[in-house]
Each structure stands twice: as structure tokens, then as C-alpha cells.
N, CA, C and O atoms as CSV, one atom per row, in Angstrom:
chain,resi,resn,atom,element,x,y,z
A,1,MET,N,N,-63.598,-21.043,-74.842
A,1,MET,CA,C,-62.080,-20.864,-74.794
A,1,MET,C,C,-61.924,-22.596,-74.766
A,1,MET,O,O,-60.841,-22.865,-75.287
A,2,ASP,N,N,-62.538,-23.664,-74.397
A,2,ASP,CA,C,-62.011,-24.629,-74.714
A,2,ASP,C,C,-61.739,-24.921,-75.715
A,2,ASP,O,O,-60.774,-25.683,-75.777
A,3,GLU,N,N,-62.401,-24.509,-77.045
A,3,GLU,CA,C,-62.210,-25.024,-77.867
A,3,GLU,C,C,-61.037,-23.940,-78.729
A,3,GLU,O,O,-60.307,-24.514,-79.536
A,4,LEU,N,N,-60.924,-22.964,-78.623
A,4,LEU,CA,C,-60.652,-22.160,-79.222
A,4,LEU,C,C,-59.044,-21.725,-78.823
A,4,LEU,O,O,-58.163,-21.291,-79.565
A,5,LYS,N,N,-59.012,-22.030,-77.262
A,5,LYS,CA,C,-58.043,-21.612,-76.923
A,5,LYS,C,C,-56.982,-20.829,-76.850
A,5,LYS,O,O,-55.803,-21.172,-76.752
A,6,PRO,N,N,-57.638,-19.287,-76.925
A,6,PRO,CA,C,-56.393,-17.980,-77.022
A,6,PRO,C,C,-55.316,-18.710,-75.975
A,6,PRO,O,O,-55.383,-19.685,-75.227
A,7,CYS,N,N,-54.084,-17.536,-76.377
A,7,CYS,CA,C,-53.123,-17.595,-75.495
A,7,CYS,C,C,-53.714,-16.338,-74.796
A,7,CYS,O,O,-54.397,-15.472,-75.342
A,8,ILE,N,N,-53.324,-16.390,-73.463
A,8,ILE,CA,C,-53.327,-15.810,-72.260
A,8,ILE,C,C,-52.456,-15.180,-72.404
A,8,ILE,O,O,-51.435,-15.801,-72.698
A,9,THR,N,N,-52.320,-13.496,-72.282
A,9,THR,CA,C,-50.927,-12.928,-72.209
A,9,THR,C,C,-51.281,-11.784,-70.922
A,9,THR,O,O,-51.913,-10.756,-71.168
A,10,VAL,N,N,-50.761,-12.130,-69.474
A,10,VAL,CA,C,-50.938,-10.771,-68.521
A,10,VAL,C,C,-49.155,-10.346,-68.737
A,10,VAL,O,O,-48.272,-11.073,-69.191
A,11,SER,N,N,-49.063,-9.121,-68.303
A,11,SER,CA,C,-48.344,-8.186,-68.215
A,11,SER,C,C,-48.578,-7.121,-67.244
A,11,SER,O,O,-49.633,-7.019,-66.618
A,12,GLU,N,N,-47.354,-6.144,-67.097
A,12,GLU,CA,C,-47.162,-4.999,-66.300
A,12,GLU,C,C,-45.767,-4.295,-65.974
A,12,GLU,O,O,-44.825,-5.076,-65.843
A,13,TRP,N,N,-45.549,-3.204,-65.852
A,13,TRP,CA,C,-44.884,-2.604,-65.952
A,13,TRP,C,C,-44.540,-2.314,-64.363
A,13,TRP,O,O,-45.554,-2.132,-63.688
A,14,TYR,N,N,-43.312,-2.240,-63.658
A,14,TYR,CA,C,-43.260,-2.165,-62.142
A,14,TYR,C,C,-41.986,-1.737,-61.915
A,14,TYR,O,O,-41.343,-2.219,-62.847
A,15,ALA,N,N,-41.015,-0.918,-61.003
A,15,ALA,CA,C,-40.012,-0.205,-60.363
A,15,ALA,C,C,-40.008,-0.312,-59.459
A,15,ALA,O,O,-40.986,-0.812,-58.903
A,16,GLY,N,N,-38.731,0.157,-58.645
A,16,GLY,CA,C,-38.459,0.005,-57.476
A,16,GLY,C,C,-38.292,1.538,-56.857
A,16,GLY,O,O,-38.144,2.442,-57.679
A,17,ARG,N,N,-38.306,1.790,-55.780
A,17,ARG,CA,C,-38.058,3.203,-55.259
A,17,ARG,C,C,-36.761,3.648,-55.205
A,17,ARG,O,O,-35.817,2.868,-55.331
A,18,PHE,N,N,-36.587,5.132,-54.985
A,18,PHE,CA,C,-34.809,5.381,-54.921
A,18,PHE,C,C,-34.528,5.153,-53.217
A,18,PHE,O,O,-33.576,4.525,-52.753
A,19,ASP,N,N,-35.385,5.692,-52.590
A,19,ASP,CA,C,-35.509,6.072,-51.403
A,19,ASP,C,C,-35.670,4.602,-49.720
A,19,ASP,O,O,-35.467,4.640,-48.506
A,20,CYS,N,N,-36.142,3.537,-50.754
A,20,CYS,CA,C,-36.205,2.768,-49.725
A,20,CYS,C,C,-36.303,1.038,-50.041
A,20,CYS,O,O,-37.285,0.789,-50.739
A,21,SER,N,N,-35.669,0.083,-49.751
A,21,SER,CA,C,-35.742,-1.072,-50.090
A,21,SER,C,C,-37.639,-1.451,-50.385
A,21,SER,O,O,-38.584,-0.939,-49.785
A,22,CYS,N,N,-37.684,-2.416,-51.411
A,22,CYS,CA,C,-38.949,-2.517,-51.609
A,22,CYS,C,C,-39.119,-4.270,-51.683
A,22,CYS,O,O,-38.242,-4.885,-51.076
A,23,VAL,N,N,-40.077,-5.013,-52.312
A,23,VAL,CA,C,-40.313,-6.143,-52.835
A,23,VAL,C,C,-41.903,-6.000,-53.692
A,23,VAL,O,O,-42.970,-5.501,-53.333
A,24,TYR,N,N,-41.430,-6.757,-55.095
A,24,TYR,CA,C,-42.824,-6.650,-55.641
A,24,TYR,C,C,-43.156,-8.006,-56.124
A,24,TYR,O,O,-42.485,-9.034,-56.216
A,25,GLU,N,N,-44.879,-7.598,-56.519
A,25,GLU,CA,C,-45.019,-9.601,-56.282
A,25,GLU,C,C,-46.512,-9.260,-57.461
A,25,GLU,O,O,-47.168,-8.226,-57.581
A,26,MET,N,N,-46.658,-10.700,-58.240
A,26,MET,CA,C,-47.525,-10.728,-59.205
A,26,MET,C,C,-48.083,-12.125,-59.046
A,26,MET,O,O,-47.321,-13.074,-59.230
A,27,GLN,N,N,-49.433,-12.346,-58.697
A,27,GLN,CA,C,-49.916,-13.716,-58.796
A,27,GLN,C,C,-51.147,-13.814,-60.127
A,27,GLN,O,O,-52.086,-13.036,-60.297
A,28,ILE,N,N,-50.889,-14.672,-60.721
A,28,ILE,CA,C,-52.129,-14.905,-61.931
A,28,ILE,C,C,-52.735,-16.482,-61.799
A,28,ILE,O,O,-52.016,-17.478,-61.871
A,29,LYS,N,N,-54.077,-16.508,-61.610
A,29,LYS,CA,C,-54.493,-17.750,-61.745
A,29,LYS,C,C,-55.536,-18.222,-62.446
A,29,LYS,O,O,-56.567,-17.817,-61.910
A,30,LEU,N,N,-55.835,-19.099,-63.692
A,30,LEU,CA,C,-56.460,-19.226,-64.563
A,30,LEU,C,C,-57.754,-20.061,-63.717
A,30,LEU,O,O,-57.233,-20.983,-63.090
A,31,LEU,N,N,-58.693,-20.043,-63.583
A,31,LEU,CA,C,-59.778,-20.592,-62.610
A,31,LEU,C,C,-61.105,-21.087,-63.460
A,31,LEU,O,O,-61.645,-20.449,-64.365
A,32,ASN,N,N,-61.530,-22.479,-62.910
A,32,ASN,CA,C,-62.805,-23.047,-63.446
A,32,ASN,C,C,-63.876,-22.226,-62.746
A,32,ASN,O,O,-63.827,-21.146,-62.157
A,33,SER,N,N,-65.159,-23.343,-63.076
A,33,SER,CA,C,-66.267,-22.407,-62.830
A,33,SER,C,C,-66.033,-22.351,-61.583
A,33,SER,O,O,-66.026,-21.193,-61.166
A,34,GLN,N,N,-65.703,-23.679,-60.281
A,34,GLN,CA,C,-66.003,-23.824,-59.343
A,34,GLN,C,C,-64.777,-22.384,-58.545
A,34,GLN,O,O,-64.860,-22.044,-57.365
A,35,ARG,N,N,-63.823,-21.819,-59.489
A,35,ARG,CA,C,-63.010,-20.898,-59.160
A,35,ARG,C,C,-61.802,-22.014,-58.221
A,35,ARG,O,O,-61.304,-21.671,-57.149
A,36,SER,N,N,-61.567,-23.101,-58.780
A,36,SER,CA,C,-60.611,-23.959,-58.482
A,36,SER,C,C,-59.372,-23.316,-59.332
A,36,SER,O,O,-59.710,-22.695,-60.339
A,37,PRO,N,N,-58.284,-23.378,-59.105
A,37,PRO,CA,C,-57.009,-22.766,-59.663
A,37,PRO,C,C,-56.585,-24.148,-60.936
A,37,PRO,O,O,-56.341,-25.331,-60.696
A,38,LEU,N,N,-56.622,-23.510,-62.129
A,38,LEU,CA,C,-56.089,-24.919,-63.406
A,38,LEU,C,C,-54.720,-24.701,-63.708
A,38,LEU,O,O,-54.053,-25.586,-64.244
A,39,GLU,N,N,-54.113,-23.282,-63.321
A,39,GLU,CA,C,-52.762,-22.740,-63.664
A,39,GLU,C,C,-52.483,-21.639,-63.078
A,39,GLU,O,O,-53.269,-20.711,-62.882
A,40,GLU,N,N,-51.018,-21.711,-62.682
A,40,GLU,CA,C,-50.788,-20.666,-62.052
A,40,GLU,C,C,-49.342,-20.257,-62.668
A,40,GLU,O,O,-48.588,-20.963,-63.338
A,41,PHE,N,N,-49.145,-18.687,-62.175
A,41,PHE,CA,C,-48.348,-17.967,-62.592
A,41,PHE,C,C,-47.637,-17.315,-61.430
A,41,PHE,O,O,-48.654,-16.849,-60.916
A,42,GLN,N,N,-46.296,-16.777,-60.317
A,42,GLN,CA,C,-46.124,-16.233,-59.461
A,42,GLN,C,C,-44.696,-15.496,-59.600
A,42,GLN,O,O,-43.717,-16.112,-60.020
A,43,GLN,N,N,-44.641,-14.267,-59.258
A,43,GLN,CA,C,-43.076,-13.626,-58.995
A,43,GLN,C,C,-42.987,-12.931,-58.141
A,43,GLN,O,O,-44.105,-12.549,-57.794
A,44,GLN,N,N,-42.172,-12.504,-57.538
A,44,GLN,CA,C,-41.473,-11.444,-56.506
A,44,GLN,C,C,-40.406,-11.121,-56.885
A,44,GLN,O,O,-39.536,-11.941,-57.177
A,45,GLU,N,N,-40.295,-10.164,-56.940
A,45,GLU,CA,C,-38.825,-9.889,-56.828
A,45,GLU,C,C,-38.365,-8.879,-55.564
A,45,GLU,O,O,-39.087,-7.921,-55.286
A,46,SER,N,N,-37.292,-9.104,-54.910
A,46,SER,CA,C,-36.748,-7.810,-54.055
A,46,SER,C,C,-36.023,-6.781,-54.588
A,46,SER,O,O,-35.396,-6.944,-55.634
A,47,MET,N,N,-36.032,-5.322,-53.759
A,47,MET,CA,C,-35.242,-4.621,-54.954
A,47,MET,C,C,-34.478,-3.406,-53.906
A,47,MET,O,O,-35.134,-2.880,-53.007
A,48,HIS,N,N,-33.354,-3.132,-54.097
A,48,HIS,CA,C,-33.130,-2.855,-52.669
A,48,HIS,C,C,-32.956,-1.004,-52.925
A,48,HIS,O,O,-33.436,-0.574,-53.973
A,49,ALA,N,N,-32.519,-0.348,-52.302
A,49,ALA,CA,C,-32.996,1.786,-52.230
A,49,ALA,C,C,-32.086,1.710,-53.607
A,49,ALA,O,O,-31.078,1.041,-53.833
A,50,GLY,N,N,-32.727,2.535,-54.349
A,50,GLY,CA,C,-31.378,2.946,-55.629
A,50,GLY,C,C,-31.572,2.107,-56.504
A,50,GLY,O,O,-31.962,2.621,-57.552
A,51,GLU,N,N,-31.473,1.077,-56.527
A,51,GLU,CA,C,-31.292,0.127,-57.714
A,51,GLU,C,C,-32.418,-0.550,-58.312
A,51,GLU,O,O,-32.951,-1.178,-57.397
A,52,ASN,N,N,-32.888,-0.690,-59.118
A,52,ASN,CA,C,-34.172,-1.621,-60.412
A,52,ASN,C,C,-35.288,-0.417,-59.977
A,52,ASN,O,O,-36.290,-0.818,-59.384
A,53,THR,N,N,-35.179,0.887,-60.213
A,53,THR,CA,C,-35.264,2.474,-59.979
A,53,THR,C,C,-36.189,2.452,-61.951
A,53,THR,O,O,-37.362,2.755,-62.171
A,54,GLU,N,N,-35.407,2.115,-62.737
A,54,GLU,CA,C,-36.425,2.040,-63.845
A,54,GLU,C,C,-36.839,1.509,-64.146
A,54,GLU,O,O,-36.286,0.411,-64.093
A,55,TRP,N,N,-38.190,1.514,-64.792
A,55,TRP,CA,C,-39.397,0.643,-64.925
A,55,TRP,C,C,-38.955,-0.399,-66.308
A,55,TRP,O,O,-38.356,-0.130,-67.350
A,56,ARG,N,N,-39.614,-1.836,-65.726
A,56,ARG,CA,C,-39.449,-2.919,-66.275
A,56,ARG,C,C,-40.502,-3.845,-66.549
A,56,ARG,O,O,-41.259,-3.952,-65.584
A,57,LYS,N,N,-40.780,-4.478,-67.429
A,57,LYS,CA,C,-41.782,-5.139,-67.962
A,57,LYS,C,C,-41.695,-6.602,-67.691
A,57,LYS,O,O,-40.702,-7.283,-67.947
A,58,ILE,N,N,-43.363,-7.262,-66.882
A,58,ILE,CA,C,-43.110,-8.312,-66.485
A,58,ILE,C,C,-44.031,-8.871,-67.508
A,58,ILE,O,O,-44.761,-8.040,-68.049
A,59,SER,N,N,-44.147,-10.104,-67.882
A,59,SER,CA,C,-45.071,-10.761,-68.789
A,59,SER,C,C,-45.137,-12.501,-68.952
A,59,SER,O,O,-44.076,-13.082,-69.181
A,60,ASN,N,N,-45.851,-12.946,-68.882
A,60,ASN,CA,C,-46.284,-14.019,-68.546
A,60,ASN,C,C,-47.257,-14.384,-69.829
A,60,ASN,O,O,-48.107,-13.546,-70.131
A,61,THR,N,N,-47.169,-15.548,-70.557
A,61,THR,CA,C,-48.280,-15.911,-71.274
A,61,THR,C,C,-48.527,-17.673,-70.849
A,61,THR,O,O,-47.715,-18.544,-70.539
A,62,PHE,N,N,-50.093,-17.693,-71.010
A,62,PHE,CA,C,-50.405,-19.316,-70.753
A,62,PHE,C,C,-50.951,-19.846,-72.121
A,62,PHE,O,O,-51.971,-19.312,-72.555
A,63,LYS,N,N,-50.431,-20.729,-72.750
A,63,LYS,CA,C,-50.580,-21.471,-73.869
A,63,LYS,C,C,-50.631,-22.951,-73.522
A,63,LYS,O,O,-49.814,-23.385,-72.710
A,64,ASN,N,N,-51.739,-23.946,-74.205
A,64,ASN,CA,C,-52.080,-25.168,-74.210
A,64,ASN,C,C,-52.494,-25.311,-72.393
A,64,ASN,O,O,-52.112,-26.243,-71.684
A,65,TYR,N,N,-53.240,-24.292,-71.988
A,65,TYR,CA,C,-53.525,-24.607,-70.568
A,65,TYR,C,C,-54.953,-26.037,-70.628
A,65,TYR,O,O,-55.321,-26.688,-71.606
A,66,LYS,N,N,-55.268,-26.077,-69.704
A,66,LYS,CA,C,-56.190,-27.683,-69.119
A,66,LYS,C,C,-57.149,-26.489,-69.565
A,66,LYS,O,O,-57.076,-25.262,-69.638
A,67,ASN,N,N,-58.345,-27.762,-69.896
A,67,ASN,CA,C,-60.050,-27.046,-70.277
A,67,ASN,C,C,-60.865,-26.825,-69.130
A,67,ASN,O,O,-60.808,-27.286,-67.991
A,68,GLY,N,N,-61.464,-26.199,-69.559
A,68,GLY,CA,C,-62.257,-25.092,-68.430
A,68,GLY,C,C,-62.106,-23.736,-67.761
A,68,GLY,O,O,-62.651,-23.174,-66.811
A,69,VAL,N,N,-61.216,-23.454,-68.573
A,69,VAL,CA,C,-60.684,-21.960,-67.523
A,69,VAL,C,C,-61.895,-21.092,-68.122
A,69,VAL,O,O,-62.250,-20.948,-69.292
A,70,ARG,N,N,-62.497,-20.471,-66.726
A,70,ARG,CA,C,-63.922,-19.050,-66.548
A,70,ARG,C,C,-62.920,-18.246,-66.271
A,70,ARG,O,O,-62.648,-17.371,-67.094
A,71,TYR,N,N,-62.337,-18.334,-65.351
A,71,TYR,CA,C,-61.723,-16.880,-64.553
A,71,TYR,C,C,-60.787,-16.440,-64.494
A,71,TYR,O,O,-60.057,-17.169,-63.821
A,72,LEU,N,N,-60.095,-15.242,-64.960
A,72,LEU,CA,C,-58.426,-15.465,-64.384
A,72,LEU,C,C,-58.318,-14.020,-63.040
A,72,LEU,O,O,-58.855,-12.920,-63.162
A,73,LEU,N,N,-57.699,-14.364,-62.168
A,73,LEU,CA,C,-57.454,-13.662,-60.924
A,73,LEU,C,C,-55.899,-13.565,-61.197
A,73,LEU,O,O,-54.942,-14.335,-61.281
A,74,PHE,N,N,-56.282,-11.547,-61.335
A,74,PHE,CA,C,-55.137,-11.001,-61.370
A,74,PHE,C,C,-54.843,-10.339,-60.195
A,74,PHE,O,O,-55.720,-9.575,-59.794
A,75,CYS,N,N,-53.238,-10.492,-59.151
A,75,CYS,CA,C,-53.160,-10.167,-57.965
A,75,CYS,C,C,-51.754,-9.701,-58.138
A,75,CYS,O,O,-50.770,-10.311,-58.558
A,76,HIS,N,N,-51.895,-8.448,-57.706
A,76,HIS,CA,C,-50.416,-7.365,-57.498
A,76,HIS,C,C,-50.523,-6.774,-56.601
A,76,HIS,O,O,-51.509,-6.375,-55.982
A,77,GLY,N,N,-48.846,-6.615,-56.382
A,77,GLY,CA,C,-48.455,-5.737,-55.066
A,77,GLY,C,C,-47.210,-5.630,-54.353
A,77,GLY,O,O,-46.313,-6.422,-54.640
A,78,GLY,N,N,-47.044,-4.816,-53.522
A,78,GLY,CA,C,-45.867,-4.235,-53.303
A,78,GLY,C,C,-45.846,-3.839,-52.029
A,78,GLY,O,O,-46.939,-3.436,-51.633
A,79,VAL,N,N,-44.530,-3.805,-50.854
A,79,VAL,CA,C,-44.437,-3.299,-49.933
A,79,VAL,C,C,-42.964,-2.867,-49.330
A,79,VAL,O,O,-42.004,-3.631,-49.424
A,80,ASP,N,N,-42.856,-1.341,-48.588
A,80,ASP,CA,C,-41.650,-1.012,-48.399
A,80,ASP,C,C,-40.744,-1.848,-47.294
A,80,ASP,O,O,-41.086,-2.597,-46.379
A,81,SER,N,N,-39.708,-1.496,-47.664
A,81,SER,CA,C,-39.000,-2.974,-46.598
A,81,SER,C,C,-39.181,-2.283,-45.010
A,81,SER,O,O,-39.060,-3.028,-44.037
A,82,GLN,N,N,-39.540,-0.498,-44.783
A,82,GLN,CA,C,-39.148,-0.072,-43.563
A,82,GLN,C,C,-40.499,-0.102,-42.927
A,82,GLN,O,O,-40.732,0.503,-41.880
A,83,PHE,N,N,-41.664,-1.032,-43.768
A,83,PHE,CA,C,-43.579,-0.791,-43.489
A,83,PHE,C,C,-43.727,0.303,-42.978
A,83,PHE,O,O,-44.138,0.302,-41.817
A,84,TRP,N,N,-43.402,1.863,-43.765
A,84,TRP,CA,C,-44.097,2.863,-43.587
A,84,TRP,C,C,-45.254,3.179,-43.847
A,84,TRP,O,O,-45.767,2.559,-44.779
A,85,ALA,N,N,-46.056,4.189,-43.175
A,85,ALA,CA,C,-47.706,4.219,-43.351
A,85,ALA,C,C,-47.880,4.942,-44.477
A,85,ALA,O,O,-47.354,6.020,-44.750
A,86,GLY,N,N,-48.651,4.298,-45.130
A,86,GLY,CA,C,-49.204,5.199,-46.390
A,86,GLY,C,C,-48.748,4.224,-47.742
A,86,GLY,O,O,-47.895,3.374,-47.487
A,87,HIS,N,N,-49.216,4.283,-49.046
A,87,HIS,CA,C,-48.737,3.585,-50.266
A,87,HIS,C,C,-47.604,3.997,-50.317
A,87,HIS,O,O,-47.446,5.214,-50.409
A,88,TYR,N,N,-46.918,3.470,-50.290
A,88,TYR,CA,C,-45.702,3.281,-50.515
A,88,TYR,C,C,-45.082,1.681,-51.389
A,88,TYR,O,O,-45.932,0.929,-51.866
A,89,GLY,N,N,-43.482,1.303,-51.511
A,89,GLY,CA,C,-43.654,0.077,-51.354
A,89,GLY,C,C,-42.940,0.415,-53.113
A,89,GLY,O,O,-42.657,1.498,-53.627
A,90,SER,N,N,-42.819,-1.089,-53.711
A,90,SER,CA,C,-42.833,-0.485,-55.923
A,90,SER,C,C,-43.699,-0.143,-56.166
A,90,SER,O,O,-44.735,-0.148,-55.500
A,91,LYS,N,N,-43.517,0.227,-57.136
A,91,LYS,CA,C,-44.209,1.158,-58.096
A,91,LYS,C,C,-44.746,0.011,-59.059
A,91,LYS,O,O,-44.001,-0.905,-59.408
A,92,MET,N,N,-46.495,0.129,-59.607
A,92,MET,CA,C,-46.253,-0.757,-60.717
A,92,MET,C,C,-47.517,-0.188,-61.635
A,92,MET,O,O,-48.467,-0.132,-60.855
A,93,THR,N,N,-47.898,0.210,-62.810
A,93,THR,CA,C,-48.421,0.692,-63.821
A,93,THR,C,C,-49.003,-0.292,-65.285
A,93,THR,O,O,-48.547,-1.330,-65.765
A,94,GLY,N,N,-49.794,0.277,-65.557
A,94,GLY,CA,C,-50.247,-0.418,-67.256
A,94,GLY,C,C,-50.243,-1.882,-67.062
A,94,GLY,O,O,-49.536,-2.549,-67.818
A,95,ALA,N,N,-50.886,-2.422,-66.220
A,95,ALA,CA,C,-51.548,-3.756,-65.818
A,95,ALA,C,C,-52.305,-4.072,-67.343
A,95,ALA,O,O,-52.850,-3.127,-67.912
A,96,ARG,N,N,-52.310,-5.130,-67.831
A,96,ARG,CA,C,-52.881,-5.605,-68.899
A,96,ARG,C,C,-53.506,-7.297,-69.144
A,96,ARG,O,O,-53.160,-8.342,-68.594
A,97,VAL,N,N,-54.275,-7.104,-69.921
A,97,VAL,CA,C,-55.026,-8.851,-70.322
A,97,VAL,C,C,-55.149,-9.137,-71.398
A,97,VAL,O,O,-56.146,-8.622,-71.903
A,98,GLU,N,N,-54.535,-9.803,-72.094
A,98,GLU,CA,C,-54.399,-10.198,-73.700
A,98,GLU,C,C,-55.107,-11.463,-73.934
A,98,GLU,O,O,-54.883,-12.281,-73.041
A,99,LEU,N,N,-55.632,-11.738,-74.554
A,99,LEU,CA,C,-56.470,-12.969,-74.872
A,99,LEU,C,C,-55.812,-12.595,-76.949
A,99,LEU,O,O,-55.972,-11.572,-77.616
A,100,SER,N,N,-55.270,-13.626,-77.250
A,100,SER,CA,C,-54.833,-13.850,-78.890
A,100,SER,C,C,-55.253,-15.167,-79.625
A,100,SER,O,O,-54.603,-16.189,-79.846
A,101,LEU,N,N,-56.469,-14.844,-79.916
A,101,LEU,CA,C,-57.103,-15.712,-80.860
A,101,LEU,C,C,-56.099,-16.796,-81.646
A,101,LEU,O,O,-55.254,-16.053,-82.146
A,102,PRO,N,N,-55.791,-18.027,-81.975
A,102,PRO,CA,C,-54.775,-18.662,-83.040
A,102,PRO,C,C,-55.164,-18.049,-83.932
A,102,PRO,O,O,-56.014,-17.166,-83.816
A,103,PRO,N,N,-54.511,-18.458,-85.227
A,103,PRO,CA,C,-54.555,-18.161,-86.552
A,103,PRO,C,C,-55.533,-19.010,-87.484
A,103,PRO,O,O,-55.234,-20.202,-87.553
A,104,ARG,N,N,-56.296,-18.732,-87.982
A,104,ARG,CA,C,-57.102,-19.366,-88.837
A,104,ARG,C,C,-56.706,-20.921,-89.679
A,104,ARG,O,O,-55.533,-20.944,-90.052
A,105,SER,N,N,-57.215,-21.716,-89.890
A,105,SER,CA,C,-56.501,-22.533,-90.655
A,105,SER,C,C,-57.123,-22.875,-91.507
A,105,SER,O,O,-56.653,-23.644,-92.345
């Protein structure tokens, strides 16, 4: 990781609900061997009922990050605004972590 420094791309598809407002959130951290954060990406979006029901892709690419990356922490979640019991809130699918090696010189 320290020598090649591949680009690290994290992506996911998410959508809101038609029947209730909700919040979507994603947090990505690049961690060192002691699991301390070296780089971080956070995104949070509030969506009103009936709006943003189409699937949208969120993506972030880490480039030129600090040496010492050994772990990647991927957290995502959602909640509906009415705190219904059960699994409600924003919808998400297709989470992906991709390492892209730089072209050979």
C-alpha cells in the first residue's frame, strides 16, 4: 500500500422512501495499523417523503493518502424521521470498495 498507493474508491447506491422522510449517511476511514484514522470521508443527506426516491450513486476516491494505511472502515446507515419500529429509513445497495493500481511506468 505504501509503495504502490492504489486509488481507493468506495461507492454505493442509495434512495429515499416514498412514505416517510429519512436520512442517509456514509462514513469511510482509512486506518493505520493501530486503527487510528489517517483519512476520512463523510456524507449525510436528509430526504423528504416522496422526494429522492430514485436510486443515486455516491462515490469517493482517496488519492495521495498518507503512508501507513492498513485498514478501511466502511459505515453506512439510515433512519426514518418518524422512528418507526423495524428496518425503515433510507435504502442502500451495491456497496463497493475498489483498489486501482497506477499504470506501469
